[in-house]
VEXDONU-512351 format. One record per residue (C-alpha): residue number from 1; residue in one letter; x, y, z. Coordinates in pm, 1 decimal, m for minus. Each point is the difference from the previous one (the first is absolute). Example, Ala and Ser with C-alpha at 12.3 -4.5 7.8 and 13.67 -1.06 7.14 Angstrom:
<rec><k>1</k><r>A</r><u>1230.0</u><v>m450.0</v><w>780.0</w></rec>
<rec><k>2</k><r>S</r><u>137.0</u><v>344.0</v><w>m66.0</w></rec>
//
This chain:
<rec><k>1</k><r>M</r><u>m1416.5</u><v>m1002.7</v><w>m2479.3</w></rec>
<rec><k>2</k><r>P</r><u>m384.0</u><v>m90.0</v><w>54.4</w></rec>
<rec><k>3</k><r>S</r><u>m118.8</u><v>96.3</v><w>310.9</w></rec>
<rec><k>4</k><r>G</r><u>m106.2</u><v>m356.9</v><w>76.6</w></rec>
<rec><k>5</k><r>A</r><u>318.5</u><v>m101.8</v><w>m99.3</w></rec>
<rec><k>6</k><r>L</r><u>170.2</u><v>246.1</v><w>313.7</w></rec>
<rec><k>7</k><r>H</r><u>m261.3</u><v>m86.9</v><w>240.2</w></rec>
<rec><k>8</k><r>D</r><u>153.3</u><v>m354.9</v><w>m33.1</w></rec>
<rec><k>9</k><r>A</r><u>332.1</u><v>36.7</v><w>m53.5</w></rec>
<rec><k>10</k><r>A</r><u>282.0</u><v>m12.3</v><w>326.3</w></rec>
<rec><k>11</k><r>V</r><u>197.8</u><v>219.8</v><w>m86.2</w></rec>
<rec><k>12</k><r>T</r><u>233.8</u><v>301.9</v><w>220.2</w></rec>
<rec><k>13</k><r>F</r><u>68.0</u><v>329.2</v><w>m133.5</w></rec>
<rec><k>14</k><r>V</r><u>223.1</u><v>272.6</v><w>159.3</w></rec>
<rec><k>15</k><r>L</r><u>m93.3</u><v>353.0</v><w>m0.9</w></rec>
<rec><k>16</k><r>D</r><u>379.1</u><v>170.7</v><w>94.8</w></rec>
<rec><k>17</k><r>R</r><u>m86.8</u><v>345.6</v><w>m60.3</w></rec>
<rec><k>18</k><r>A</r><u>m368.0</u><v>46.6</v><w>138.8</w></rec>
<rec><k>19</k><r>G</r><u>m3.9</u><v>269.0</v><w>253.0</w></rec>
<rec><k>20</k><r>I</r><u>173.6</u><v>343.3</v><w>m4.0</w></rec>
<rec><k>21</k><r>T</r><u>307.0</u><v>m57.2</v><w>m180.4</w></rec>
<rec><k>22</k><r>G</r><u>161.2</u><v>362.7</v><w>40.2</w></rec>
<rec><k>23</k><r>D</r><u>308.1</u><v>m19.1</v><w>m141.8</w></rec>
<rec><k>24</k><r>D</r><u>m87.5</u><v>m133.1</v><w>m315.1</w></rec>
<rec><k>25</k><r>G</r><u>m165.4</u><v>296.1</v><w>m87.3</w></rec>
<rec><k>26</k><r>A</r><u>m365.8</u><v>118.8</v><w>m15.9</w></rec>
<rec><k>27</k><r>S</r><u>m157.1</u><v>m267.2</v><w>m292.8</w></rec>
<rec><k>28</k><r>H</r><u>155.9</u><v>m326.3</v><w>198.2</w></rec>
<rec><k>29</k><r>N</r><u>m230.5</u><v>108.4</v><w>354.4</w></rec>
<rec><k>30</k><r>G</r><u>m230.1</u><v>m337.2</v><w>35.3</w></rec>
<rec><k>31</k><r>M</r><u>m276.9</u><v>147.8</v><w>90.7</w></rec>
<rec><k>32</k><r>W</r><u>m310.8</u><v>m205.5</v><w>m134.8</w></rec>
<rec><k>33</k><r>D</r><u>135.0</u><v>m361.4</v><w>m21.9</w></rec>
<rec><k>34</k><r>M</r><u>m233.4</u><v>m98.7</v><w>321.9</w></rec>
<rec><k>35</k><r>S</r><u>m332.9</u><v>150.1</v><w>m144.4</w></rec>
<rec><k>36</k><r>I</r><u>84.4</u><v>m113.4</v><w>m342.5</w></rec>
<rec><k>37</k><r>L</r><u>44.3</u><v>m370.7</v><w>154.9</w></rec>
<rec><k>38</k><r>Q</r><u>m315.9</u><v>52.1</v><w>236.2</w></rec>
<rec><k>39</k><r>V</r><u>m204.2</u><v>m143.4</v><w>m288.0</w></rec>
<rec><k>40</k><r>V</r><u>138.6</u><v>m259.8</v><w>m126.2</w></rec>
<rec><k>41</k><r>P</r><u>m193.9</u><v>m320.6</v><w>148.0</w></rec>
<rec><k>42</k><r>G</r><u>163.5</u><v>m230.5</v><w>159.4</w></rec>
<rec><k>43</k><r>L</r><u>351.3</u><v>193.7</v><w>56.3</w></rec>
<rec><k>44</k><r>R</r><u>179.5</u><v>1.6</v><w>354.4</w></rec>
<rec><k>45</k><r>I</r><u>217.1</u><v>268.6</v><w>57.9</w></rec>
<rec><k>46</k><r>A</r><u>283.4</u><v>4.8</v><w>264.3</w></rec>
<rec><k>47</k><r>A</r><u>121.8</u><v>317.8</v><w>149.5</w></rec>
<rec><k>48</k><r>P</r><u>354.8</u><v>m92.3</v><w>175.6</w></rec>
<rec><k>49</k><r>R</r><u>73.0</u><v>246.0</v><w>247.3</w></rec>
<rec><k>50</k><r>D</r><u>394.8</u><v>m80.3</v><w>27.2</w></rec>
<rec><k>51</k><r>A</r><u>269.8</u><v>m209.3</v><w>m125.8</w></rec>
<rec><k>52</k><r>A</r><u>m99.8</u><v>m311.9</v><w>194.9</w></rec>
<rec><k>53</k><r>Q</r><u>m386.4</u><v>33.6</v><w>m91.9</w></rec>
<rec><k>54</k><r>V</r><u>118.5</u><v>12.3</v><w>m388.3</w></rec>
<rec><k>55</k><r>R</r><u>170.5</u><v>m368.0</v><w>44.5</w></rec>
<rec><k>56</k><r>A</r><u>m269.5</u><v>m125.6</v><w>219.9</w></rec>
<rec><k>57</k><r>Q</r><u>m312.3</u><v>135.3</v><w>m241.1</w></rec>
<rec><k>58</k><r>L</r><u>218.9</u><v>m152.3</v><w>m293.2</w></rec>
<rec><k>59</k><r>R</r><u>15.0</u><v>m287.6</v><w>87.2</w></rec>
<rec><k>60</k><r>E</r><u>m373.1</u><v>m27.0</v><w>90.6</w></rec>
<rec><k>61</k><r>A</r><u>m93.0</u><v>124.7</v><w>m341.1</w></rec>
<rec><k>62</k><r>V</r><u>169.8</u><v>m228.1</v><w>m160.6</w></rec>
<rec><k>63</k><r>D</r><u>m104.5</u><v>m249.3</v><w>186.5</w></rec>
<rec><k>64</k><r>V</r><u>m400.8</u><v>84.3</v><w>m75.9</w></rec>
<rec><k>65</k><r>Q</r><u>m163.6</u><v>m238.6</v><w>m257.5</w></rec>
<rec><k>66</k><r>D</r><u>m324.8</u><v>174.9</v><w>m35.6</w></rec>
<rec><k>67</k><r>G</r><u>59.9</u><v>290.9</v><w>m224.2</w></rec>
<rec><k>68</k><r>P</r><u>253.0</u><v>302.7</v><w>m60.3</w></rec>
<rec><k>69</k><r>T</r><u>133.0</u><v>184.5</v><w>265.2</w></rec>
<rec><k>70</k><r>V</r><u>197.1</u><v>352.0</v><w>m26.7</w></rec>
<rec><k>71</k><r>V</r><u>274.9</u><v>93.9</v><w>294.0</w></rec>
<rec><k>72</k><r>R</r><u>3.7</u><v>376.9</v><w>m23.5</w></rec>
<rec><k>73</k><r>Y</r><u>305.5</u><v>190.7</v><w>188.4</w></rec>
<rec><k>74</k><r>S</r><u>250.3</u><v>299.4</v><w>m72.4</w></rec>
<rec><k>75</k><r>K</r><u>280.2</u><v>78.2</v><w>m193.2</w></rec>
<rec><k>76</k><r>G</r><u>311.9</u><v>141.0</v><w>208.9</w></rec>
<rec><k>77</k><r>A</r><u>107.5</u><v>m25.1</v><w>386.0</w></rec>
<rec><k>78</k><r>V</r><u>m187.1</u><v>m273.0</v><w>223.4</w></rec>
<rec><k>79</k><r>G</r><u>m64.9</u><v>142.9</v><w>354.3</w></rec>
<rec><k>80</k><r>P</r><u>62.3</u><v>m161.6</v><w>315.2</w></rec>
<rec><k>81</k><r>E</r><u>m159.9</u><v>m425.5</v><w>20.8</w></rec>
<rec><k>82</k><r>I</r><u>m349.7</u><v>126.1</v><w>226.8</w></rec>
<rec><k>83</k><r>E</r><u>m67.0</u><v>m336.8</v><w>201.2</w></rec>
<rec><k>84</k><r>A</r><u>m375.9</u><v>m66.0</v><w>80.0</w></rec>
<rec><k>85</k><r>V</r><u>m95.2</u><v>m23.6</v><w>369.8</w></rec>
<rec><k>86</k><r>D</r><u>m300.6</u><v>m221.8</v><w>m115.4</w></rec>
<rec><k>87</k><r>R</r><u>m141.3</u><v>m157.0</v><w>m301.6</w></rec>
<rec><k>88</k><r>L</r><u>m405.0</u><v>m63.8</v><w>m28.5</w></rec>
<rec><k>89</k><r>D</r><u>m96.8</u><v>m188.7</v><w>m295.9</w></rec>
<rec><k>90</k><r>G</r><u>237.8</u><v>75.5</v><w>m193.6</w></rec>
<rec><k>91</k><r>L</r><u>21.8</u><v>411.0</v><w>85.2</w></rec>
<rec><k>92</k><r>D</r><u>320.5</u><v>88.3</v><w>188.8</w></rec>
<rec><k>93</k><r>L</r><u>m75.2</u><v>204.5</v><w>283.0</w></rec>
<rec><k>94</k><r>L</r><u>277.9</u><v>248.5</v><w>m1.8</w></rec>
<rec><k>95</k><r>R</r><u>m120.1</u><v>165.5</v><w>328.8</w></rec>
<rec><k>96</k><r>A</r><u>m326.9</u><v>m95.7</v><w>220.8</w></rec>
<rec><k>97</k><r>P</r><u>m31.3</u><v>194.8</v><w>313.0</w></rec>
<rec><k>98</k><r>G</r><u>m329.6</u><v>m146.2</v><w>131.5</w></rec>
<rec><k>99</k><r>N</r><u>m345.2</u><v>226.5</v><w>33.0</w></rec>
<rec><k>100</k><r>A</r><u>135.4</u><v>191.3</v><w>m349.5</w></rec>
<rec><k>101</k><r>D</r><u>m193.0</u><v>305.3</v><w>m137.3</w></rec>
<rec><k>102</k><r>V</r><u>126.4</u><v>m11.1</v><w>m337.4</w></rec>
<rec><k>103</k><r>L</r><u>96.8</u><v>m251.6</v><w>m221.6</w></rec>
<rec><k>104</k><r>I</r><u>263.6</u><v>92.1</v><w>m250.5</w></rec>
<rec><k>105</k><r>V</r><u>66.3</u><v>m243.0</v><w>m308.0</w></rec>
<rec><k>106</k><r>T</r><u>328.6</u><v>47.0</v><w>m172.2</w></rec>
<rec><k>107</k><r>A</r><u>70.7</u><v>m138.3</v><w>m306.1</w></rec>
<rec><k>108</k><r>G</r><u>338.5</u><v>m80.5</v><w>m136.6</w></rec>
<rec><k>109</k><r>P</r><u>277.5</u><v>225.4</v><w>108.7</w></rec>
<rec><k>110</k><r>M</r><u>m222.4</u><v>235.0</v><w>174.8</w></rec>
<rec><k>111</k><r>A</r><u>49.8</u><v>m211.4</v><w>307.0</w></rec>
<rec><k>112</k><r>A</r><u>199.4</u><v>259.3</v><w>128.4</w></rec>
<rec><k>113</k><r>Q</r><u>m204.3</u><v>246.5</v><w>m23.4</w></rec>
<rec><k>114</k><r>G</r><u>m306.1</u><v>m197.0</v><w>169.4</w></rec>
<rec><k>115</k><r>L</r><u>260.7</u><v>m22.8</v><w>272.4</w></rec>
<rec><k>116</k><r>E</r><u>104.2</u><v>335.6</v><w>45.4</w></rec>
<rec><k>117</k><r>A</r><u>m347.2</u><v>153.7</v><w>3.1</w></rec>
<rec><k>118</k><r>A</r><u>m93.9</u><v>m278.7</v><w>273.5</w></rec>
<rec><k>119</k><r>A</r><u>312.3</u><v>118.1</v><w>236.2</w></rec>
<rec><k>120</k><r>I</r><u>m120.1</u><v>424.5</v><w>m109.7</w></rec>
<rec><k>121</k><r>L</r><u>m407.3</u><v>m140.9</v><w>126.0</w></rec>
<rec><k>122</k><r>A</r><u>161.3</u><v>m206.4</v><w>344.4</w></rec>
<rec><k>123</k><r>A</r><u>167.5</u><v>315.2</v><w>82.9</w></rec>
<rec><k>124</k><r>E</r><u>m336.2</u><v>181.1</v><w>17.9</w></rec>
<rec><k>125</k><r>G</r><u>m220.3</u><v>m306.3</v><w>158.9</w></rec>
<rec><k>126</k><r>I</r><u>m148.2</u><v>m116.1</v><w>m359.3</w></rec>
<rec><k>127</k><r>E</r><u>95.9</u><v>m429.6</v><w>13.6</w></rec>
<rec><k>128</k><r>A</r><u>90.0</u><v>m92.9</v><w>m404.1</w></rec>
<rec><k>129</k><r>T</r><u>m17.3</u><v>m331.6</v><w>m104.2</w></rec>
<rec><k>130</k><r>V</r><u>243.8</u><v>m41.7</v><w>m316.7</w></rec>
<rec><k>131</k><r>V</r><u>m74.4</u><v>m284.1</v><w>m225.2</w></rec>
<rec><k>132</k><r>D</r><u>183.6</u><v>m163.4</v><w>m331.0</w></rec>
<rec><k>133</k><r>P</r><u>m279.8</u><v>m202.1</v><w>m206.0</w></rec>
<rec><k>134</k><r>R</r><u>304.0</u><v>m88.0</v><w>m161.4</w></rec>
<rec><k>135</k><r>W</r><u>m224.5</u><v>m132.1</v><w>m348.7</w></rec>
<rec><k>136</k><r>V</r><u>m190.4</u><v>277.7</v><w>m43.9</w></rec>
<rec><k>137</k><r>K</r><u>m224.9</u><v>m115.0</v><w>m261.0</w></rec>
<rec><k>138</k><r>P</r><u>m231.2</u><v>m193.1</v><w>79.3</w></rec>
<rec><k>139</k><r>V</r><u>m91.5</u><v>196.1</v><w>289.8</w></rec>
<rec><k>140</k><r>N</r><u>65.8</u><v>m231.5</v><w>279.2</w></rec>
<rec><k>141</k><r>P</r><u>m331.2</u><v>m41.6</v><w>246.9</w></rec>
<rec><k>142</k><r>A</r><u>169.1</u><v>41.2</v><w>295.9</w></rec>
<rec><k>143</k><r>L</r><u>43.5</u><v>356.6</v><w>m69.8</w></rec>
<rec><k>144</k><r>V</r><u>m361.0</u><v>6.9</v><w>40.0</w></rec>
<rec><k>145</k><r>T</r><u>m2.1</u><v>m142.2</v><w>320.5</w></rec>
<rec><k>146</k><r>L</r><u>257.7</u><v>216.6</v><w>162.7</w></rec>
<rec><k>147</k><r>A</r><u>m144.9</u><v>302.4</v><w>m144.8</w></rec>
<rec><k>148</k><r>R</r><u>m298.0</u><v>m59.9</v><w>195.2</w></rec>
<rec><k>149</k><r>S</r><u>170.7</u><v>28.1</v><w>297.2</w></rec>
<rec><k>150</k><r>H</r><u>152.3</u><v>334.4</v><w>m70.9</w></rec>
<rec><k>151</k><r>R</r><u>m165.4</u><v>373.8</v><w>m0.7</w></rec>
<rec><k>152</k><r>A</r><u>126.8</u><v>46.6</v><w>m350.7</w></rec>
<rec><k>153</k><r>V</r><u>221.1</u><v>m114.4</v><w>m269.5</w></rec>
<rec><k>154</k><r>V</r><u>309.7</u><v>125.2</v><w>m172.7</w></rec>
<rec><k>155</k><r>T</r><u>152.3</u><v>m135.4</v><w>m344.4</w></rec>
<rec><k>156</k><r>V</r><u>362.8</u><v>101.0</v><w>m114.1</w></rec>
<rec><k>157</k><r>E</r><u>123.9</u><v>m100.0</v><w>m349.4</w></rec>
<rec><k>158</k><r>D</r><u>265.8</u><v>177.6</v><w>m267.6</w></rec>
<rec><k>159</k><r>N</r><u>m282.9</u><v>m61.8</v><w>m250.0</w></rec>
<rec><k>160</k><r>G</r><u>m287.0</u><v>229.4</v><w>m109.2</w></rec>
<rec><k>161</k><r>R</r><u>m257.5</u><v>38.2</v><w>173.8</w></rec>
<rec><k>162</k><r>V</r><u>m257.2</u><v>m75.5</v><w>m233.0</w></rec>
<rec><k>163</k><r>G</r><u>m76.1</u><v>m312.6</v><w>m55.3</w></rec>
<rec><k>164</k><r>G</r><u>335.1</u><v>m167.3</v><w>207.9</w></rec>
<rec><k>165</k><r>V</r><u>1.6</u><v>m180.9</v><w>310.4</w></rec>
<rec><k>166</k><r>G</r><u>m196.2</u><v>242.5</v><w>271.4</w></rec>
<rec><k>167</k><r>A</r><u>m287.4</u><v>9.4</v><w>m241.5</w></rec>
<rec><k>168</k><r>A</r><u>m0.8</u><v>m382.9</v><w>m35.0</w></rec>
<rec><k>169</k><r>I</r><u>m13.2</u><v>m6.5</v><w>360.1</w></rec>
<rec><k>170</k><r>T</r><u>m233.9</u><v>261.6</v><w>62.8</w></rec>
<rec><k>171</k><r>Q</r><u>m241.3</u><v>m194.2</v><w>m193.9</w></rec>
<rec><k>172</k><r>T</r><u>55.4</u><v>m259.9</v><w>128.4</w></rec>
<rec><k>173</k><r>L</r><u>m42.2</u><v>95.2</v><w>343.1</w></rec>
<rec><k>174</k><r>Q</r><u>m336.8</u><v>179.6</v><w>m158.3</w></rec>
<rec><k>175</k><r>D</r><u>m100.4</u><v>m344.5</v><w>m130.2</w></rec>
<rec><k>176</k><r>A</r><u>19.1</u><v>m136.0</v><w>341.7</w></rec>
<rec><k>177</k><r>G</r><u>m176.5</u><v>217.0</v><w>182.9</w></rec>
<rec><k>178</k><r>V</r><u>257.7</u><v>197.9</v><w>199.0</w></rec>
<rec><k>179</k><r>N</r><u>m89.4</u><v>326.6</v><w>10.1</w></rec>
<rec><k>180</k><r>V</r><u>323.4</u><v>177.9</v><w>175.6</w></rec>
<rec><k>181</k><r>P</r><u>118.7</u><v>319.7</v><w>m190.0</w></rec>
<rec><k>182</k><r>V</r><u>325.2</u><v>m56.9</v><w>m220.8</w></rec>
<rec><k>183</k><r>R</r><u>289.6</u><v>191.3</v><w>m113.4</w></rec>
<rec><k>184</k><r>V</r><u>174.1</u><v>m121.9</v><w>m330.9</w></rec>
<rec><k>185</k><r>V</r><u>382.0</u><v>128.7</v><w>20.9</w></rec>
<rec><k>186</k><r>G</r><u>147.0</u><v>4.7</v><w>m376.2</w></rec>
<rec><k>187</k><r>I</r><u>105.9</u><v>158.5</v><w>m298.9</w></rec>
<rec><k>188</k><r>P</r><u>m225.4</u><v>254.3</v><w>m167.8</w></rec>
<rec><k>189</k><r>Q</r><u>m134.3</u><v>m18.3</v><w>m366.4</w></rec>
<rec><k>190</k><r>R</r><u>293.4</u><v>197.3</v><w>m149.3</w></rec>
<rec><k>191</k><r>F</r><u>289.3</u><v>m59.7</v><w>m154.8</w></rec>
<rec><k>192</k><r>L</r><u>296.2</u><v>51.3</v><w>221.2</w></rec>
<rec><k>193</k><r>G</r><u>345.9</u><v>168.0</v><w>m54.5</w></rec>
<rec><k>194</k><r>H</r><u>343.3</u><v>m51.3</v><w>7.6</w></rec>
<rec><k>195</k><r>A</r><u>150.3</u><v>m53.0</v><w>348.1</w></rec>
<rec><k>196</k><r>K</r><u>165.5</u><v>m269.7</v><w>294.9</w></rec>
<rec><k>197</k><r>R</r><u>m263.8</u><v>m226.1</v><w>82.7</w></rec>
<rec><k>198</k><r>A</r><u>40.6</u><v>182.2</v><w>410.8</w></rec>
<rec><k>199</k><r>Q</r><u>m71.8</u><v>310.9</v><w>m205.6</w></rec>
<rec><k>200</k><r>I</r><u>m343.3</u><v>m80.8</v><w>m162.9</w></rec>
<rec><k>201</k><r>L</r><u>m92.5</u><v>m224.0</v><w>305.4</w></rec>
<rec><k>202</k><r>E</r><u>m24.5</u><v>341.2</v><w>241.0</w></rec>
<rec><k>203</k><r>R</r><u>m143.2</u><v>211.6</v><w>m281.1</w></rec>
<rec><k>204</k><r>L</r><u>m283.4</u><v>m270.2</v><w>m48.0</w></rec>
<rec><k>205</k><r>G</r><u>m47.1</u><v>m8.9</v><w>412.5</w></rec>
<rec><k>206</k><r>L</r><u>113.9</u><v>m417.7</v><w>m46.8</w></rec>
<rec><k>207</k><r>T</r><u>167.3</u><v>81.6</v><w>329.7</w></rec>
<rec><k>208</k><r>G</r><u>m46.6</u><v>m107.7</v><w>390.2</w></rec>
<rec><k>209</k><r>A</r><u>m131.8</u><v>321.7</v><w>60.0</w></rec>
<rec><k>210</k><r>G</r><u>m246.0</u><v>m10.8</v><w>m300.4</w></rec>
<rec><k>211</k><r>V</r><u>m114.3</u><v>m291.2</v><w>98.5</w></rec>
<rec><k>212</k><r>A</r><u>m58.6</u><v>107.5</v><w>356.7</w></rec>
<rec><k>213</k><r>D</r><u>m190.3</u><v>286.6</v><w>m156.6</w></rec>
<rec><k>214</k><r>A</r><u>m208.6</u><v>m211.0</v><w>m178.9</w></rec>
<rec><k>215</k><r>A</r><u>m86.8</u><v>m233.7</v><w>275.8</w></rec>
<rec><k>216</k><r>R</r><u>m107.6</u><v>323.5</v><w>253.9</w></rec>
<rec><k>217</k><r>S</r><u>m226.0</u><v>103.4</v><w>m276.2</w></rec>
<rec><k>218</k><r>A</r><u>m149.7</u><v>m346.1</v><w>m35.5</w></rec>
<rec><k>219</k><r>L</r><u>m36.6</u><v>m5.6</v><w>385.4</w></rec>
<rec><k>220</k><r>G</r><u>m180.0</u><v>329.2</v><w>m27.8</w></rec>
//
């Protein structure tokens, strides 16, 4: 399909084996999809965090008529529903204590790890705002506004660190002149071995404790 035709097409693609799938075997881990898709102009990517958001964002994707969309979610058991405490220009605020030190931006199912990290940090007197952008491409301008009011930003995704959601957010903040420290938590650029999803996440530091470590590092 010519690139212009793709840009004009109101079509929705569903990636249901994206992210770390674990039990399907090492070759089935979807580690690069959000990095590869970042290069497509005009493409929108939804990353639902739970079953309710899969339904909601799939409906939103079908309703979009001005270009192609991708709905990206991981194969496997669905975690508990995570309700937003507020919504800001399309972003779901999952934790918003006010006067927070660090902004934690989670992609898709990594929302649970972001909230766990915020609880760990709160016990140490460090407050964190946790936000789920829902649509990770393009970067929502509201993230720039939020980042300006925090001392540091941490992004969390079950996708490669190179060229992924965190990289796109970092570039957007730099372009907007927001000079706060940013830490990108994601999959390193290497092939992953066979194991259960939870085991792989633990090995990679894609846990609440790992995100909390990244926040401490960013705050210096």
